[in-house]
SERO-4910 file (N, C-alpha, C, O; in steps of 0.05 Angstrom, whole numbers):
BEGIN
 pado doro    nc1    nc2    nc3   cac1   cac2   cac3    cc1    cc2    cc3    oc1    oc2    oc3
  Met    A     17    -24      0      0      0      0     18     25      0     35     28     17
  Lys    A     14     42    -19     31     66    -22     22     88     -3     -2     90      3
  Thr    A     41    104      6     34    125     25     25    150      9     28    152    -15
  Ser    A     14    169     24      5    194     12     30    209      1     28    222    -20
  Asn    A     53    208     15     77    221      5     86    209    -21     97    222    -39
  Tyr    A     82    182    -24     89    170    -50     72    182    -72     83    188    -94
  Trp    A     46    185    -67     29    196    -88     34    225    -94     31    234   -117
  Ile    A     43    240    -74     51    268    -79     74    268    -99     74    283   -118
  Gly    A     94    251    -94    116    249   -112    108    240   -140    118    250   -160
  His    A     90    221   -141     81    212   -167     67    234   -183     74    239   -206
  Phe    A     48    248   -170     34    269   -185     52    292   -193     48    304   -214
  Lys    A     71    299   -176     90    320   -183    107    312   -207    112    328   -225
  Ala    A    116    287   -208    132    277   -230    115    276   -255    124    283   -277
  Ser    A     90    267   -253     72    265   -276     67    292   -288     64    294   -313
  Ala    A     66    313   -272     60    340   -282     82    350   -300     77    368   -316
  Leu    A    105    338   -299    128    346   -316    128    332   -343    143    340   -361
  Gln    A    111    312   -346    110    297   -371     96    312   -393     75    324   -389
  Gln    A    108    313   -417     96    325   -440     92    304   -461    111    297   -475
  Arg    A     68    295   -464     63    272   -483     47    281   -508     42    264   -525
  Ile    A     40    307   -510     23    316   -532     39    335   -550     51    354   -540
  Asn    A     38    330   -575     51    347   -595     31    368   -605     14    362   -622
  Trp    A     32    392   -593     12    412   -600     18    426   -626      4    445   -634
  Asp    A     39    417   -640     44    427   -668     24    414   -687     19    424   -709
  Leu    A     12    391   -678     -9    378   -694    -35    395   -693    -39    411   -675
  Gln    A    -52    390   -712    -78    404   -714   -100    383   -715    -96    360   -724
  Pro    A   -124    390   -706   -147    371   -709   -151    364   -738   -149    380   -757
  Asn    A   -156    338   -742   -160    328   -770   -183    309   -769   -180    284   -769
  Leu    A   -208    319   -770   -232    303   -768   -249    307   -792   -251    329   -803
  Thr    A   -262    286   -801   -283    288   -821   -308    300   -809   -310    301   -784
  Ser    A   -326    310   -825   -351    321   -814   -367    300   -800   -380    306   -780
  Gln    A   -366    275   -809   -380    253   -796   -368    247   -769   -382    242   -749
  Glu    A   -341    247   -768   -328    242   -742   -334    264   -722   -339    258   -698
  Thr    A   -335    288   -731   -342    310   -714   -370    307   -703   -374    311   -679
  Ala    A   -388    300   -720   -416    297   -711   -419    274   -691   -436    275   -673
  Thr    A   -402    254   -694   -404    231   -676   -393    237   -648   -404    228   -628
  Ile    A   -371    251   -647   -357    254   -621   -362    280   -607   -357    282   -582
  Leu    A   -372    301   -620   -371    328   -609   -386    330   -583   -375    341   -563
  Thr    A   -411    321   -582   -427    325   -557   -414    311   -533   -413    323   -512
  Ser    A   -404    287   -537   -391    273   -515   -365    286   -508   -358    288   -484
  Leu    A   -350    295   -527   -325    309   -522   -330    334   -505   -315    339   -486
  Gln    A   -350    349   -513   -356    373   -498   -365    367   -469   -357    381   -450
  Ala    A   -381    346   -466   -390    339   -439   -368    330   -421   -367    338   -398
  Trp    A   -349    313   -431   -327    304   -414   -307    326   -409   -294    327   -388
  Gln    A   -304    344   -428   -286    367   -423   -297    383   -400   -281    392   -382
  Leu    A   -323    388   -399   -335    402   -376   -331    387   -350   -324    399   -330
  Ala    A   -335    361   -351   -333    345   -326   -304    345   -315   -301    343   -291
  Glu    A   -284    348   -333   -256    347   -324   -247    374   -312   -224    375   -303
  Thr    A   -264    394   -312   -255    421   -304   -264    428   -275   -261    451   -267
  Ser    A   -275    409   -261   -285    415   -234   -263    426   -216   -240    417   -218
  Glu    A   -269    445   -199   -250    457   -181   -244    438   -157   -223    440   -145
  Gly    A   -262    419   -152   -257    399   -132   -259    409   -103   -247    397    -85
  Arg    A   -273    431    -99   -274    442    -72   -287    423    -52   -277    420    -29
  Gln    A   -308    409    -60   -321    390    -41   -303    366    -35   -302    357    -13
  Leu    A   -288    357    -56   -270    335    -51   -247    343    -32   -240    328    -15
  Ile    A   -237    367    -36   -216    376    -18   -226    379     11   -212    372     30
  Ala    A   -251    389     13   -262    392     40   -265    364     53   -259    361     77
  Ala    A   -275    344     38   -278    317     48   -251    305     55   -248    292     76
  Ala    A   -231    310     38   -204    299     43   -191    312     68   -178    299     83
  Thr    A   -196    338     71   -185    352     95   -197    340    120   -183    336    140
  Lys    A   -223    336    121   -237    325    144   -226    297    149   -220    290    172
  Tyr    A   -224    281    128   -215    253    131   -186    252    140   -179    236    158
  Ala    A   -169    269    129   -141    268    136   -137    275    165   -119    264    178
  Gly    A   -153    292    176   -152    299    204   -160    275    221   -148    270    243
  Gln    A   -179    260    212   -189    237    227   -168    214    229   -166    200    249
  Val    A   -153    211    207   -134    189    206   -105    198    210    -86    183    207
  Asn    A   -102    224    216    -75    236    220    -56    231    196    -34    221    199
  Asp    A    -66    239    173    -50    236    149    -52    263    133    -65    264    112
  Pro    A    -39    284    143    -42    310    130    -32    311    101    -41    327     85
  Ala    A    -13    293     95     -2    292     67    -23    284     47    -21    291     23
  Tyr    A    -44    270     56    -65    262     38    -79    285     25    -88    283      2
  Ile    A    -81    308     39    -94    331     28    -79    341      3    -92    346    -17
  Glu    A    -53    342      5    -37    351    -18    -39    331    -41    -40    339    -64
  Ala    A    -40    305    -34    -42    285    -55    -68    288    -70    -68    286    -95
  Val    A    -90    294    -56   -116    298    -69   -116    323    -86   -127    324   -108
  Glu    A   -103    344    -76   -102    369    -91    -87    365   -117    -94    376   -138
  Leu    A    -65    350   -116    -50    344   -140    -65    326   -160    -63    329   -184
  Phe    A    -80    307   -149    -98    291   -165   -118    308   -180   -122    305   -204
  Ile    A   -130    327   -166   -150    345   -179   -137    362   -200   -148    366   -222
  Arg    A   -112    371   -195    -98    387   -215    -93    371   -240    -94    382   -262
  Glu    A    -87    345   -237    -83    329   -261   -108    325   -277   -108    325   -301
  Glu    A   -131    322   -263   -157    321   -276   -162    347   -291   -172    347   -314
  Gln    A   -156    369   -279   -160    395   -292   -142    398   -316   -150    412   -336
  Lys    A   -119    386   -316   -102    386   -340   -116    372   -363   -114    382   -386
  His    A   -129    351   -357   -144    337   -378   -166    355   -390   -169    357   -414
  Gly    A   -180    369   -372   -201    387   -382   -189    410   -398   -201    418   -419
  Ala    A   -166    420   -390   -153    442   -405   -144    432   -433   -147    446   -453
  Asn    A   -133    408   -434   -125    397   -460   -148    392   -479   -147    398   -503
  Leu    A   -170    381   -468   -194    376   -484   -206    403   -493   -215    405   -516
  Gly    A   -205    423   -475   -215    449   -483   -198    462   -504   -209    474   -523
  Arg    A   -172    459   -503   -154    469   -523   -160    456   -550   -159    469   -571
  Tyr    A   -166    430   -549   -173    416   -574   -199    427   -586   -201    432   -610
  Leu    A   -219    431   -569   -245    442   -578   -240    470   -590   -252    477   -611
  Asp    A   -223    486   -578   -218    512   -588   -206    510   -616   -213    526   -634
  Arg    A   -188    492   -620   -175    488   -646   -195    478   -667   -193    483   -691
  Met    A   -215    463   -657   -237    454   -675   -256    477   -682   -273    474   -699
  Gln    A   -253    499   -667   -271    522   -669   -300    513   -661   -320    521   -674
  Gln    A   -300    497   -640   -325    488   -628   -327    499   -599   -307    501   -586
  Pro    A   -351    505   -591   -354    517   -564   -350    496   -542   -354    472   -545
  Arg    A   -341    506   -519   -340    490   -495   -367    492   -481   -379    513   -479
  Lys    A   -377    469   -472   -403    469   -458   -400    481   -430   -380    479   -417
  Lys    A   -421    495   -422   -423    505   -395   -442    489   -378   -443    493   -353
  Leu    A   -457    471   -391   -477    455   -376   -482    430   -391   -485    430   -416
  Ser    A   -484    407   -377   -494    382   -388   -508    367   -367   -502    370   -343
  Trp    A   -528    351   -374   -545    338   -354   -529    319   -336   -534    318   -312
  Asp    A   -510    303   -348   -496    284   -332   -476    297   -313   -472    289   -290
  Asp    A   -463    319   -323   -445    333   -305   -460    347   -283   -451    347   -260
  Ser    A   -484    358   -290   -500    371   -269   -509    352   -248   -510    358   -225
  Leu    A   -516    327   -257   -524    306   -238   -502    300   -218   -506    299   -194
  Phe    A   -478    295   -229   -455    288   -212   -447    311   -194   -440    307   -171
  Arg    A   -448    336   -204   -441    359   -188   -461    362   -165   -453    369   -143
  Trp    A   -486    358   -171   -507    361   -150   -502    340   -129   -505    346   -105
  Thr    A   -496    316   -137   -491    294   -118   -466    301   -101   -466    297    -77
  Arg    A   -445    311   -114   -421    318    -99   -426    340    -78   -414    338    -56
  His    A   -443    359    -84   -449    380    -65   -461    369    -39   -459    381    -18
  Leu    A   -475    346    -41   -488    335    -18   -470    316     -2   -477    306     19
  Asn    A   -446    311    -13   -429    290     -2   -405    301     13   -390    318      2
  Thr    A   -401    292     38   -377    299     53   -362    274     61   -343    276     77
  Ser    A   -370    251     51   -358    226     59   -335    218     41   -339    217     16
  Met    A   -311    213     52   -289    205     35   -294    178     23   -284    173      1
  Glu    A   -308    161     36   -315    135     25   -331    138      0   -325    125    -21
  Ile    A   -352    154      0   -369    158    -23   -353    171    -46   -356    165    -69
  Trp    A   -336    190    -38   -319    203    -58   -301    183    -73   -301    183    -97
  Thr    A   -287    167    -58   -268    149    -70   -283    128    -87   -274    120   -108
  Leu    A   -305    118    -76   -322     99    -91   -331    111   -118   -328     98   -139
  Thr    A   -340    136   -117   -350    149   -141   -327    153   -161   -331    148   -185
  Val    A   -304    161   -152   -282    166   -170   -273    140   -183   -266    139   -206
  Val    A   -272    118   -167   -264     92   -178   -282     85   -201   -273     76   -222
  Val    A   -308     88   -197   -328     81   -218   -325     99   -242   -324     89   -265
  Val    A   -324    125   -238   -323    144   -260   -297    141   -276   -298    142   -300
  Glu    A   -275    137   -262   -250    134   -276   -249    108   -292   -237    106   -313
  Ser    A   -263     87   -282   -265     62   -297   -280     66   -323   -272     56   -344
  Thr    A   -302     80   -322   -317     86   -346   -301    104   -364   -302    102   -389
  Ala    A   -285    122   -352   -269    141   -368   -248    126   -385   -242    135   -407
  Gln    A   -237    105   -374   -217     90   -389   -229     79   -415   -217     80   -436
  Ile    A   -254     69   -413   -267     59   -437   -275     82   -455   -273     80   -480
  Phe    A   -284    104   -443   -292    127   -459   -269    138   -476   -271    142   -500
  Tyr    A   -246    142   -463   -224    155   -477   -211    136   -497   -200    145   -518
  Gln    A   -211    110   -492   -202     91   -512   -221     91   -536   -212     90   -558
  Ser    A   -247     93   -531   -266     95   -552   -263    120   -568   -264    120   -593
  Leu    A   -258    142   -554   -254    168   -568   -229    166   -585   -228    177   -607
  Lys    A   -208    154   -575   -183    150   -590   -187    134   -615   -176    139   -636
  Asp    A   -204    113   -613   -209     95   -635   -229    105   -655   -232     94   -677
  Ala    A   -244    125   -647   -267    134   -664   -258    152   -687   -274    156   -706
  Thr    A   -234    162   -687   -224    179   -709   -195    172   -715   -183    156   -702
  Asn    A   -185    184   -737   -157    181   -744   -141    206   -738   -120    210   -750
  Cys    A   -151    223   -721   -138    248   -715   -115    243   -695   -119    234   -673
  Ala    A    -90    248   -704    -66    242   -688    -66    259   -663    -58    249   -641
  Leu    A    -74    284   -664    -74    301   -641    -93    291   -619    -86    289   -596
  Leu    A   -117    284   -628   -137    274   -609   -128    248   -597   -132    243   -573
  Gln    A   -115    231   -612   -105    206   -602    -83    210   -581    -82    195   -562
  Glu    A    -66    230   -586    -46    235   -566    -58    246   -540    -49    239   -518
  Ile    A    -78    263   -542    -92    273   -518   -104    250   -503   -102    249   -478
  Cys    A   -117    232   -517   -130    209   -504   -110    191   -491   -114    181   -469
  Thr    A    -87    186   -504    -66    169   -493    -56    181   -467    -51    167   -447
  Asp    A    -51    208   -467    -42    221   -443    -61    217   -420    -53    212   -397
  Ile    A    -87    220   -426   -107    217   -405   -108    188   -395   -110    183   -371
  Leu    A   -107    169   -413   -108    141   -406    -85    133   -388    -88    117   -369
  Ile    A    -61    143   -393    -39    138   -376    -44    148   -348    -39    134   -328
  Asp    A    -54    172   -346    -60    184   -319    -82    169   -305    -80    164   -281
  Glu    A   -103    161   -320   -126    149   -307   -119    122   -294   -131    115   -273
  Ala    A   -101    108   -305    -93     82   -293    -82     86   -265    -88     71   -247
  Tyr    A    -66    107   -262    -55    113   -235    -77    124   -217    -77    119   -193
  His    A    -96    140   -229   -117    151   -212   -134    128   -200   -141    130   -176
  Ile    A   -139    108   -215   -155     86   -205   -140     71   -182   -152     64   -162
  Thr    A   -114     67   -186    -99     55   -164    -99     72   -139   -103     62   -117
  Phe    A    -95     98   -143    -95    117   -120   -121    116   -104   -120    114    -80
  Gln    A   -143    116   -118   -169    116   -105   -176     88    -94   -189     86    -73
  Thr    A   -169     67   -109   -176     40   -100   -161     33    -74   -172     21    -56
  Glu    A   -136     41    -73   -120     37    -48   -133     51    -24   -135     40     -2
  Arg    A   -142     76    -29   -154     91     -7   -180     79      2   -187     77     25
  Leu    A   -196     70    -18   -222     57    -11   -217     32      4   -232     25     22
  Gly    A   -196     17     -3   -189     -7     12   -182     -1     41   -190    -17     59
  Ile    A   -169     21     46   -162     29     74   -188     35     89   -192     26    112
  Ile    A   -205     51     76   -230     59     89   -248     34     95   -259     31    116
  Tyr    A   -251     17     75   -267     -7     77   -256    -25     99   -271    -37    115
  Gly    A   -229    -28     99   -216    -46    118   -220    -38    147   -217    -54    165
  Asn    A   -226    -12    152   -229     -2    179   -258     -5    189   -264      3    211
  Lys    A   -276    -15    172   -303    -19    180   -306    -46    195   -290    -64    191
  Asn    A   -327    -48    211   -331    -73    224   -344    -93    205   -351    -86    183
  Gln    A   -346   -118    214   -355   -140    196   -383   -134    185   -388   -139    162
  Phe    A   -401   -125    202   -428   -120    193   -428    -98    171   -442   -100    151
  Ser    A   -413    -76    176   -412    -54    157   -401    -63    130   -410    -55    109
  Arg    A   -381    -80    131   -369    -91    106   -388   -108     91   -389   -107     67
  Ser    A   -404   -124    106   -422   -143     93   -443   -129     76   -449   -138     54
  Trp    A   -455   -107     86   -476    -94     70   -464    -75     49   -478    -68     30
  Arg    A   -439    -67     52   -426    -50     32   -420    -64      6   -421    -52    -15
  Lys    A   -415    -90      8   -408   -105    -17   -430   -103    -38   -423    -95    -61
  Pro    A   -455   -109    -32   -476   -106    -53   -481    -77    -61   -488    -72    -84
  Val    A   -478    -59    -42   -482    -30    -48   -461    -21    -67   -468     -7    -87
  Tyr    A   -436    -27    -62   -415    -20    -81   -420    -30   -109   -418    -16   -129
  Lys    A   -428    -55   -110   -433    -68   -136   -456    -55   -151   -454    -49   -175
  Ala    A   -478    -50   -137   -501    -37   -150   -494     -9   -159   -502     -1   -181
  Phe    A   -479      6   -143   -471     32   -151   -453     32   -175   -456     48   -194
  Phe    A   -434     13   -176   -415     11   -198   -430      7   -224   -425     21   -244
  Tyr    A   -447    -13   -225   -461    -19   -250   -483      1   -257   -488      6   -280
  Gly    A   -494     14   -236   -514     35   -241   -501     58   -255   -512     68   -275
  Val    A   -478     67   -245   -464     90   -258   -455     82   -286   -456     98   -304
  Ala    A   -445     58   -289   -436     48   -315   -458     50   -336   -453     58   -358
  Cys    A   -482     42   -328   -505     43   -347   -513     72   -353   -520     77   -376
  Val    A   -512     89   -334   -518    118   -339   -498    129   -359   -506    144   -377
  Val    A   -472    123   -355   -452    133   -374   -456    122   -402   -453    137   -421
  Trp    A   -463     97   -404   -468     85   -430   -491     99   -444   -489    107   -467
  Leu    A   -513    103   -429   -536    116   -441   -530    144   -451   -540    153   -471
  Gly    A   -513    159   -436   -507    186   -444   -488    188   -467   -487    208   -481
  His    A   -472    167   -472   -450    169   -491   -448    144   -509   -427    138   -520
  Arg    A   -471    130   -513   -470    105   -528   -462    110   -557   -450     92   -569
  Lys    A   -468    133   -568   -460    139   -596   -430    138   -599   -419    127   -618
  Leu    A   -417    151   -580   -387    151   -580   -376    124   -574   -357    115   -588
  Phe    A   -387    110   -554   -377     83   -548   -379     65   -572   -361     49   -578
  Lys    A   -402     66   -586   -405     49   -610   -386     56   -632   -376     39   -646
  Ala    A   -381     82   -635   -362     91   -656   -334     81   -649   -317     77   -667
  Gly    A   -328     77   -624   -302     66   -616   -301     36   -616   -281     24   -607
  Gly    A   -322     23   -626   -322     -6   -629   -335    -23   -607   -330    -47   -605
  Asn    A   -352    -10   -591   -364    -24   -568   -393    -30   -573   -408    -13   -583
  Thr    A   -402    -54   -566   -430    -59   -563   -436    -56   -533   -418    -54   -517
  Phe    A   -462    -55   -526   -468    -53   -498   -458    -77   -482   -447    -74   -460
  Gly    A   -461   -101   -494   -451   -125   -481   -421   -124   -477   -410   -132   -456
  Gly    A   -407   -115   -498   -378   -113   -496   -369    -92   -475   -350    -96   -461
  Tyr    A   -384    -70   -474   -379    -50   -454   -382    -61   -426   -365    -56   -408
  Leu    A   -404    -75   -421   -409    -87   -395   -387   -108   -387   -379   -110   -364
  Lys    A   -378   -123   -407   -356   -142   -402   -331   -127   -393   -318   -136   -374
  Lys    A   -325   -105   -406   -301    -90   -398   -305    -78   -370   -286    -78   -354
  Met    A   -329    -69   -364   -334    -57   -338   -333    -79   -316   -324    -74   -294
  Arg    A   -342   -103   -323   -341   -125   -304   -312   -131   -297   -305   -136   -274
  Phe    A   -295   -131   -317   -266   -136   -313   -255   -114   -294   -239   -121   -276
  Lys    A   -263    -90   -298   -253    -68   -282   -265    -70   -253   -251    -64   -234
  Tyr    A   -289    -79   -251   -301    -84   -225   -285   -105   -209   -280   -101   -185
  Val    A   -278   -126   -222   -262   -147   -209   -235   -136   -199   -226   -143   -177
  Lys    A   -223   -119   -215   -196   -108   -208   -198    -87   -187   -178    -82   -173
  Thr    A   -221    -75   -183   -223    -53   -164   -240    -60   -140   -230    -67   -119
  Leu    A   -266    -59   -143   -284    -61   -120   -285    -90   -108   -287    -93    -84
  Glu    A   -283   -110   -125   -282   -137   -114   -256   -142    -99   -255   -156    -79
  Thr    A   -235   -129   -108   -210   -131    -94   -211   -117    -67   -202   -127    -47
  Val    A   -224    -94    -67   -228    -79    -42   -243    -95    -22   -236    -96      2
  Thr    A   -265   -108    -30   -282   -122    -11   -272   -150     -6   -284   -165     10
  Gly    A   -250   -158    -18   -239   -184    -12   -254   -207    -25   -250   -230    -16
  Thr    A   -270   -202    -45   -286   -224    -57   -278   -229    -86   -293   -242   -101
  Ala    A   -256   -218    -95   -247   -221   -123   -243   -250   -129   -231   -265   -115
  Met    A   -255   -258   -152   -251   -285   -162   -241   -282   -191   -255   -270   -208
  Met    A   -219   -294   -197   -207   -292   -224   -222   -310   -243   -216   -334   -246
  Leu    A   -243   -298   -255   -260   -314   -273   -252   -310   -302   -265   -321   -320
  Trp    A   -231   -295   -307   -224   -288   -334   -203   -307   -345   -181   -310   -334
  Ala    A   -209   -319   -367   -190   -337   -380   -167   -322   -393   -149   -334   -405
***
């Protein structure tokens, strides 16, 4: 299990990485633009959150567990997410397409976040959203032949893999400190939440997912694999069912 100071070092080192060649320009057909634009705008908006509620929850939690370094680790995590939003926004600007100021799915998640002060719910939510994001950005990468967009997606995908590890480890700590009864009822709740959010994301962006080569069944299979690697591992019930 990695420490908060480890993650501070990781995020600081990651911030120095330059993986995108901004000398490239968007190169999309009109059909590709029509397919990806709405979803691209929505995810760009989602990646720009200031994270004030998350920082507040992390500050409260860090005080409870005497881990002040965790606050900085979360702040750096948020900054990396904001980098994704900035890069997607820069791409939209080069496409001469507007950035969204409102979308139904982002509004839903922001409203939920405003009601939440629990670090457990925060980490659970981020694990699920980041898991869907991996499939989303791979689909976005595969949906066009635009080299610049593919580099942006690759950069995000590299970061997201570490984000999931960061959040899954923390959720494991939180879950492990619960008593046996609390752990028993959390298992089905985690699972229902995971697949519920996954289905909401599919419904909102199925056009893009399909353009990236996914059927609904294929998408669910990928999400099941991610569930086994994250939440089933956290709850200690992971079974390696994958050949």
